[in-house]
Backbone bond lengths (Angstrom), bond angles and torsions (degrees), N, CA, C in turn:
res aa  C-N    CA-C-N  psi(-1)  N-CA   C-N-CA  omega(-1)  CA-C   N-CA-C  phi
1 X - - - 1.512 - - 1.498 111.09 -
2 X 1.411 112.09 -41.34 1.476 116.97 178.05 1.402 114.26 -62.39
3 X 1.366 118.73 -29.11 1.470 121.26 179.88 1.562 112.05 -81.37
4 X 1.305 117.95 -26.16 1.437 119.20 -174.47 1.644 108.94 -80.73
5 X 1.325 114.99 -27.29 1.457 119.56 -179.26 1.515 109.95 -64.75
6 X 1.329 123.38 -52.85 1.420 118.57 178.43 1.541 113.11 -61.32
7 X 1.253 117.08 -31.73 1.590 123.57 177.08 1.493 108.22 -63.17
8 X 1.423 116.66 -43.88 1.459 121.69 174.72 1.517 112.75 -58.08
9 X 1.303 118.63 -49.89 1.409 123.71 -175.13 1.603 106.22 -67.81
10 X 1.211 120.09 -38.27 1.434 121.73 176.67 1.567 114.47 -62.37
11 X 1.353 111.24 -42.55 1.575 117.58 171.96 1.412 111.31 -57.65
12 X 1.345 118.52 -51.42 1.454 122.61 -175.87 1.558 110.01 -66.43
13 X 1.280 120.21 -36.12 1.490 121.26 171.92 1.546 111.14 -58.89
14 X 1.397 113.62 -49.96 1.488 116.12 178.21 1.422 112.24 -58.86
15 X 1.285 118.36 -40.08 1.544 118.08 -177.96 1.542 109.60 -67.67
16 X 1.310 119.30 -38.48 1.429 124.31 179.76 1.525 112.57 -61.74
17 X 1.446 112.75 -41.18 1.466 118.85 177.63 1.465 109.55 -65.33
18 X 1.354 118.69 -45.58 1.350 123.00 -176.49 1.583 112.46 -61.84
19 X 1.353 117.06 -44.58 1.519 128.27 176.96 1.517 109.40 -56.98
20 X 1.442 115.24 -44.32 1.434 118.01 -172.93 1.584 110.92 -72.61
21 X 1.312 115.44 -39.01 1.515 119.15 173.98 1.501 112.48 -70.13
22 X 1.263 119.25 -36.11 1.496 122.46 -179.85 1.504 106.20 -64.41
23 X 1.235 119.21 -49.72 1.545 123.50 -178.22 1.567 113.75 -64.19
24 X 1.345 113.09 -43.31 1.427 118.09 -173.08 1.605 111.98 -77.06
25 X 1.408 117.09 -25.75 1.404 115.20 178.78 1.582 116.48 -96.34
26 X 1.296 109.79 25.99 1.440 110.51 174.84 1.518 120.81 104.93
27 X 1.341 115.75 -6.55 1.374 121.43 177.71 1.507 108.63 -72.78
28 X 1.274 115.56 152.27 1.481 117.10 175.82 1.501 107.20 89.15
29 X 1.314 114.22 -179.46 1.476 125.59 -176.59 1.523 110.56 -99.60
30 X 1.343 117.59 114.81 1.492 120.29 179.69 1.529 111.14 -103.20
31 X 1.270 117.11 15.09 1.496 120.82 -177.61 1.438 116.11 90.74
32 X 1.359 119.84 171.01 1.375 118.85 -177.83 1.453 115.90 -70.15
33 X 1.344 120.36 146.08 1.443 122.25 176.50 1.480 113.02 -79.77
34 X 1.465 118.41 155.26 1.281 116.00 -178.99 1.548 110.14 -75.11
35 X 1.303 117.02 134.01 1.439 118.43 177.08 1.522 118.15 -91.99
36 X 1.241 120.02 141.54 1.439 118.20 174.82 1.433 114.01 -60.07
37 X 1.455 113.61 151.82 1.581 116.83 -179.64 1.511 110.70 -64.89
38 X 1.248 113.95 130.60 1.534 117.76 -179.52 1.572 103.84 -128.97
39 X 1.370 114.66 145.08 1.389 123.85 174.06 1.467 108.39 -117.62
40 X 1.360 115.31 130.09 1.600 118.11 174.52 1.538 108.43 -76.81
41 X 1.292 106.42 165.59 1.502 112.31 -179.10 1.473 106.89 -65.46
42 X 1.355 116.55 138.60 1.411 122.45 178.96 1.500 114.47 -82.70
43 X 1.379 114.71 152.79 1.393 123.27 177.65 1.550 110.16 -77.95
44 X 1.328 115.30 167.71 1.509 118.51 179.21 1.516 112.68 -58.35
45 X 1.404 116.39 -43.48 1.449 115.46 -176.80 1.528 113.42 -60.01
46 X 1.320 114.62 -41.15 1.462 120.78 178.55 1.503 111.48 -57.17
47 X 1.396 113.15 -55.52 1.515 120.54 179.12 1.564 112.01 -58.28
48 X 1.303 119.71 -37.43 1.466 122.34 177.88 1.559 106.49 -64.17
49 X 1.272 116.63 -40.48 1.466 118.49 -176.26 1.600 109.22 -64.31
50 X 1.342 117.28 -41.87 1.363 124.89 176.94 1.537 111.64 -57.39
51 X 1.392 111.14 -47.61 1.469 116.32 178.73 1.442 112.76 -64.80
52 X 1.322 121.05 -34.49 1.506 123.30 171.67 1.559 117.09 -53.08
53 X 1.442 106.64 -43.63 1.470 113.46 179.06 1.554 110.67 -69.32
54 X 1.318 117.57 -40.02 1.420 118.82 174.56 1.420 119.54 -66.27
55 X 1.381 121.22 -29.83 1.393 123.73 169.97 1.383 110.07 -63.95
56 X 1.326 119.53 -43.11 1.645 120.65 -177.57 1.483 102.89 -68.83
57 X 1.320 119.01 -41.19 1.495 118.94 179.64 1.600 115.05 -56.65
58 X 1.322 113.01 -51.12 1.450 117.42 -179.60 1.467 116.42 -67.49
59 X 1.401 118.59 -28.18 1.397 119.36 163.15 1.456 119.42 -59.72
60 X 1.418 111.13 -37.35 1.460 118.78 179.58 1.424 108.01 -67.26
61 X 1.338 120.32 -41.74 1.457 127.30 -177.67 1.549 107.50 -62.93
62 X 1.313 118.29 -47.91 1.424 120.18 -177.22 1.570 107.41 -63.12
63 X 1.231 118.35 -35.67 1.509 120.52 -174.40 1.626 105.58 -62.67
64 X 1.383 113.84 -41.04 1.412 119.29 176.73 1.491 112.72 -60.82
65 X 1.405 117.47 -48.03 1.429 122.77 174.52 1.480 110.92 -50.03
66 X 1.367 120.31 -40.94 1.409 119.64 -169.93 1.598 103.25 -91.68
67 X 1.297 118.30 -6.61 1.544 116.25 174.75 1.507 107.82 73.89
68 X 1.219 122.37 24.82 1.517 125.06 -174.73 1.603 104.74 -100.71
69 X 1.354 119.37 101.68 1.460 122.91 -179.98 1.441 112.57 -66.88
70 X 1.398 119.02 -34.13 1.534 118.56 -178.05 1.513 104.79 -65.40
71 X 1.363 118.75 -42.43 1.395 121.72 -175.63 1.469 108.14 -70.00
72 X 1.304 118.14 -34.79 1.410 121.06 178.31 1.567 112.65 -59.71
73 X 1.347 115.37 -43.12 1.525 120.49 179.75 1.537 108.24 -69.17
74 X 1.292 112.48 -39.38 1.510 111.61 -174.84 1.604 107.69 -68.16
75 X 1.332 116.18 -45.73 1.458 118.37 -179.88 1.553 113.65 -66.26
76 X 1.285 114.51 -29.71 1.550 117.03 176.33 1.496 111.82 -77.06
77 X 1.282 117.78 -25.26 1.466 125.14 175.66 1.652 104.21 -66.20
78 X 1.217 115.01 -48.69 1.524 122.97 -179.39 1.496 110.75 -61.53
79 X 1.420 117.13 -43.07 1.438 123.00 171.81 1.414 116.76 -54.15
80 X 1.379 110.30 -47.16 1.580 118.66 -179.14 1.508 108.66 -62.03
81 X 1.409 120.80 -45.55 1.399 122.82 178.93 1.452 115.78 -65.05
82 X 1.395 113.15 -42.28 1.503 115.60 177.89 1.512 114.90 -65.62
83 X 1.365 115.59 -44.38 1.457 118.63 179.94 1.573 109.17 -71.70
84 X 1.283 123.11 -32.94 1.371 122.93 177.93 1.528 111.13 -67.26
85 X 1.286 119.77 -27.30 1.440 123.97 178.30 1.487 114.82 -84.97
86 X 1.330 119.91 -11.01 1.411 125.73 -170.91 1.455 109.09 -68.60
87 X 1.389 118.31 127.20 1.455 128.13 -177.46 1.613 111.38 -87.00
88 X 1.292 114.77 102.35 1.449 116.34 -179.77 1.519 116.89 -88.42
89 X 1.297 111.18 0.76 1.522 118.31 -172.88 1.498 106.75 -65.48
90 X 1.304 122.68 -28.35 1.506 122.86 -178.48 1.520 114.15 -58.43
91 X 1.465 113.35 -25.05 1.424 119.30 179.09 1.563 111.72 -75.79
92 X 1.241 118.29 -8.06 1.529 117.47 -176.53 1.502 112.78 -76.16
93 X 1.529 115.48 -5.13 1.429 118.32 172.55 1.543 109.96 -86.97
94 X 1.232 119.86 -6.69 1.559 124.46 -179.08 1.538 112.22 -85.49
95 X 1.244 116.77 176.12 1.378 119.28 177.78 1.520 112.40 -53.53
96 X 1.370 115.98 147.23 1.467 116.38 -177.54 1.604 107.93 -64.20
97 X 1.202 112.67 141.55 1.586 121.25 -179.01 1.593 109.49 108.83
98 X 1.294 119.37 -24.96 1.426 119.24 -176.96 1.511 110.17 -72.31
99 X 1.368 116.65 -44.05 1.497 116.50 -179.80 1.494 116.28 -69.38
100 X 1.401 116.89 -33.69 1.373 121.43 174.37 1.445 112.02 -65.74
101 X 1.327 121.38 -44.40 1.482 126.13 -178.15 1.496 108.37 -60.35
102 X 1.400 112.05 -50.91 1.503 118.27 -174.58 1.560 108.47 -59.16
103 X 1.449 111.58 -45.04 1.498 116.25 -174.93 1.557 111.11 -60.96
104 X 1.303 116.92 -43.04 1.495 124.25 170.76 1.468 116.51 -49.70
105 X 1.337 110.83 -52.90 1.441 122.31 179.62 1.395 114.40 -59.55
106 X 1.314 117.38 -45.20 1.458 128.22 -176.63 1.569 108.19 -67.07
107 X 1.365 113.35 -42.96 1.407 118.22 178.55 1.607 112.21 -63.79
108 X 1.317 118.72 -36.30 1.412 120.70 175.67 1.562 111.49 -75.36
109 X 1.352 122.49 -28.41 1.410 123.78 171.31 1.541 107.27 -59.04
110 X 1.270 115.79 -54.68 1.482 120.94 179.32 1.430 117.68 -56.63
111 X 1.341 119.40 -39.76 1.439 126.97 -179.13 1.567 108.38 -67.88
112 X 1.291 120.30 -43.33 1.410 121.21 179.51 1.443 112.61 -75.43
113 X 1.353 117.93 -32.06 1.485 116.99 174.39 1.495 110.84 -67.24
114 X 1.315 118.79 -43.19 1.485 121.00 173.04 1.525 113.22 -54.43
115 X 1.340 115.79 -43.62 1.471 120.90 -179.62 1.541 106.00 -61.85
116 X 1.216 117.74 -42.44 1.555 123.35 178.79 1.494 109.28 -52.46
117 X 1.340 114.18 -46.86 1.532 119.47 -175.79 1.483 112.21 -65.09
118 X 1.322 120.41 -22.08 1.483 124.36 -179.19 1.583 109.55 -85.33
119 X 1.215 122.95 -14.10 1.443 135.05 -179.89 1.487 114.18 -66.46
120 X 1.256 123.21 142.02 1.494 126.33 168.76 1.476 114.11 -112.12
121 X 1.227 115.98 -27.18 1.525 124.46 -178.24 1.588 106.80 -94.22
122 X 1.367 111.22 128.14 1.440 119.23 -179.00 1.469 115.88 -59.50
123 X 1.368 114.40 -31.04 1.560 117.75 179.96 1.550 104.42 -70.46
124 X 1.211 117.94 -42.32 1.510 120.96 -177.90 1.597 105.78 -62.51
125 X 1.357 114.42 -44.36 1.501 117.97 179.62 1.533 111.38 -58.86
126 X 1.340 113.10 -40.51 1.474 118.29 178.97 1.636 108.66 -63.24
127 X 1.214 117.82 -38.33 1.489 119.34 179.02 1.496 111.62 -62.27
128 X 1.306 118.46 -46.47 1.426 125.18 170.58 1.535 114.13 -53.59
129 X 1.379 112.36 -42.47 1.408 118.00 -178.84 1.466 110.22 -67.78
130 X 1.360 118.10 -33.06 1.452 125.79 179.71 1.628 104.32 -60.52
131 X 1.340 118.36 -44.14 1.359 121.17 -178.30 1.484 115.74 -72.15
132 X 1.370 116.24 -30.23 1.476 118.06 170.41 1.448 111.59 -60.98
133 X 1.386 118.60 -38.93 1.435 125.27 177.82 1.556 114.07 -62.84
134 X 1.339 108.10 -41.95 1.602 114.66 -177.26 1.486 107.41 -66.97
135 X 1.352 122.71 -18.26 1.451 120.11 172.54 1.434 117.89 -102.42
136 X 1.340 117.76 -28.81 1.560 125.64 173.63 1.526 110.84 -59.75
137 X 1.279 113.62 -50.89 1.458 122.86 177.62 1.519 113.69 -45.09
138 X 1.458 116.12 -61.65 1.338 113.35 -175.82 1.603 115.27 -77.23
139 X 1.359 116.01 -16.49 1.500 125.15 167.45 1.553 107.73 -54.50
140 X 1.268 114.98 -61.04 1.577 122.51 174.44 1.421 115.42 -42.84
141 X 1.483 114.52 -46.42 1.459 120.73 179.31 1.486 111.70 -68.39
142 X 1.289 115.62 -41.68 1.433 120.99 -176.62 1.517 113.55 -59.46
143 X 1.368 112.83 -45.78 1.480 118.53 -176.78 1.588 113.53 -87.50
144 X 1.377 110.55 0.51 1.414 115.69 173.24 1.699 106.25 67.17
145 X 1.211 114.25 59.96 1.498 118.34 -177.13 1.452 113.27 -47.77
146 X 1.368 119.00 137.90 1.520 123.52 -168.36 1.550 108.13 -119.61
147 X 1.350 119.01 9.96 1.395 117.34 -178.44 1.668 115.77 -88.18
148 X 1.320 109.33 -155.65 1.462 110.39 176.47 1.491 111.59 -73.53
149 X 1.355 114.83 162.33 1.409 119.67 -171.53 1.625 110.79 -61.52
150 X 1.306 112.42 145.07 1.477 120.15 -176.32 1.484 104.18 -126.83
151 X 1.367 118.24 149.91 1.474 119.85 -174.52 1.563 107.06 -122.49
152 X 1.421 117.65 123.52 1.390 119.07 178.25 1.540 104.88 -90.57
153 X 1.362 111.00 113.03 1.582 119.32 -179.96 1.476 113.39 -108.32
154 X 1.264 121.17 152.69 1.352 127.07 -177.18 1.458 114.54 -144.08
155 X 1.385 111.08 147.65 1.563 119.53 177.74 1.528 107.06 -122.94
156 X 1.366 114.31 118.54 1.388 122.30 -168.57 1.541 112.39 -69.75
157 X 1.370 114.34 -12.23 1.545 117.17 -179.43 1.503 105.84 -138.75
158 X 1.344 119.77 47.60 1.409 123.59 179.35 1.519 114.72 -63.21
159 X 1.323 117.51 -30.09 1.454 123.55 177.26 1.473 113.65 -118.60
160 X 1.309 117.63 26.53 1.468 120.23 -173.93 1.528 109.85 114.57
161 X 1.274 115.10 177.12 1.418 121.43 -178.73 1.469 117.78 -47.60
162 X 1.389 120.19 117.26 1.448 117.10 180.00 1.544 121.55 71.05
163 X 1.319 114.99 4.48 1.498 119.38 176.25 1.508 110.92 -100.62
164 X 1.307 110.85 99.17 1.514 119.18 -170.14 1.448 109.89 -85.33
165 X 1.374 114.49 141.78 1.482 119.19 173.88 1.574 104.59 -147.20
166 X 1.331 111.92 143.63 1.476 123.42 -168.81 1.573 109.65 -122.75
167 X 1.338 116.29 157.21 1.438 119.54 -179.91 1.571 104.37 -151.85
168 X 1.383 110.13 161.23 1.545 117.81 168.04 1.366 116.20 -90.38
169 X 1.400 122.09 141.75 1.399 120.44 166.92 1.462 113.46 -133.97
170 X 1.333 117.53 150.24 1.508 117.36 177.62 1.484 113.96 -92.69
171 X 1.338 117.27 13.02 1.448 125.32 170.47 1.489 112.84 -131.48
172 X 1.334 111.59 158.10 1.595 115.23 -177.63 1.468 105.00 -77.25
173 X 1.226 123.11 -28.89 1.591 124.53 176.91 1.475 109.46 -60.99
174 X 1.365 109.97 131.10 1.591 119.38 -179.89 1.467 104.01 -87.27
175 X 1.385 113.73 120.57 1.352 128.73 166.31 1.509 113.55 -123.47
176 X 1.290 117.46 101.77 1.553 118.67 -164.52 1.511 111.79 -84.80
177 X 1.361 116.45 117.78 1.388 123.69 178.82 1.570 111.79 -74.86
178 X 1.317 119.19 -21.51 1.351 117.60 170.30 1.549 124.21 -75.87
179 X 1.306 112.09 -20.60 1.406 118.27 175.77 1.486 110.95 -103.96
180 X 1.388 120.39 -42.40 1.427 127.68 172.48 1.450 114.09 65.53
181 X 1.326 118.11 -166.44 1.387 129.08 179.10 1.504 117.06 -89.13
182 X 1.317 115.08 -22.74 1.473 120.70 176.15 1.441 119.51 -131.93
183 X 1.289 111.56 49.50 1.581 122.70 174.91 1.503 108.88 -56.88
184 X 1.305 118.43 135.63 1.476 126.40 177.94 1.553 113.67 -52.30
185 X 1.461 112.90 -39.09 1.412 117.52 -175.35 1.580 113.05 -100.97
186 X 1.376 112.95 -34.79 1.490 115.42 -174.15 1.501 114.70 -108.53
187 X 1.248 122.79 -1.64 1.449 126.04 -173.68 1.461 107.83 54.56
188 X 1.337 119.99 -116.12 1.423 120.71 -175.29 1.580 109.57 -116.22
189 X 1.412 114.93 6.64 1.507 115.35 -174.08 1.494 114.05 -71.63
190 X 1.346 123.61 -9.43 1.482 124.27 179.60 1.554 109.78 -118.09
191 X 1.342 116.13 19.87 1.433 119.19 -177.07 1.634 112.81 -63.89
192 X 1.287 110.45 -26.73 1.537 112.04 178.12 1.491 112.33 -109.62
193 X 1.252 119.56 26.50 1.452 124.14 173.55 1.497 111.37 -79.31
194 X 1.288 115.81 130.15 1.396 122.97 174.80 1.533 111.12 139.46
195 X 1.441 116.98 -178.35 1.366 118.76 -175.25 1.490 108.01 -153.56
196 X 1.407 116.97 158.78 1.412 122.80 -179.03 1.539 105.97 -83.08
197 X 1.376 115.64 131.99 1.360 119.78 177.07 1.554 114.34 -112.19
198 X 1.316 114.89 -19.33 1.401 118.33 178.65 1.605 110.99 -159.67
199 X 1.351 116.58 157.10 1.420 120.40 175.62 1.593 106.37 -122.17
200 X 1.364 112.54 132.60 1.463 114.86 177.86 1.553 104.48 -111.46
201 X 1.417 116.62 125.00 1.436 122.69 -175.59 1.459 110.87 -157.73
């Protein structure tokens, strides 16, 4: 009996060591792994709503190119209405986090567009437009935009030396809405200043 007891203790210790290493080195169930965010393919109604926002956006960008503040306000009003009516609920079928991210980005798009409407100076309007862009670009990435290719373009000196601003274009050609055709300092000499930084497709 005295010889069996140490043998039992040794066996129990060996089992304990085996169990500890088995559990700590990945054996057994450690629960579900975090899945990457995924977006399912959108239906036609959702994609049409995105296109309506982009149509309003490109009208706004063109108004800045023309330097037409009345048209800027009109186009921005349409953008606010279109974005405000956008139904994000369809994104709730996607991985957790997509809906929340897109909702936050859309809220910021609306807030900056509404701020733009309160401005009277075109430079201040362009600064708010810049912030609309900084939220619209990641929004399109978040929802996995499914339309025609878009180009993320940037001007390193949009508001002066080293003051970067970017915008979306539906053509490869650079037409800068921050400089436009009737800039107070440059007239139309910097209309095509900028470069493509990314393509969304």
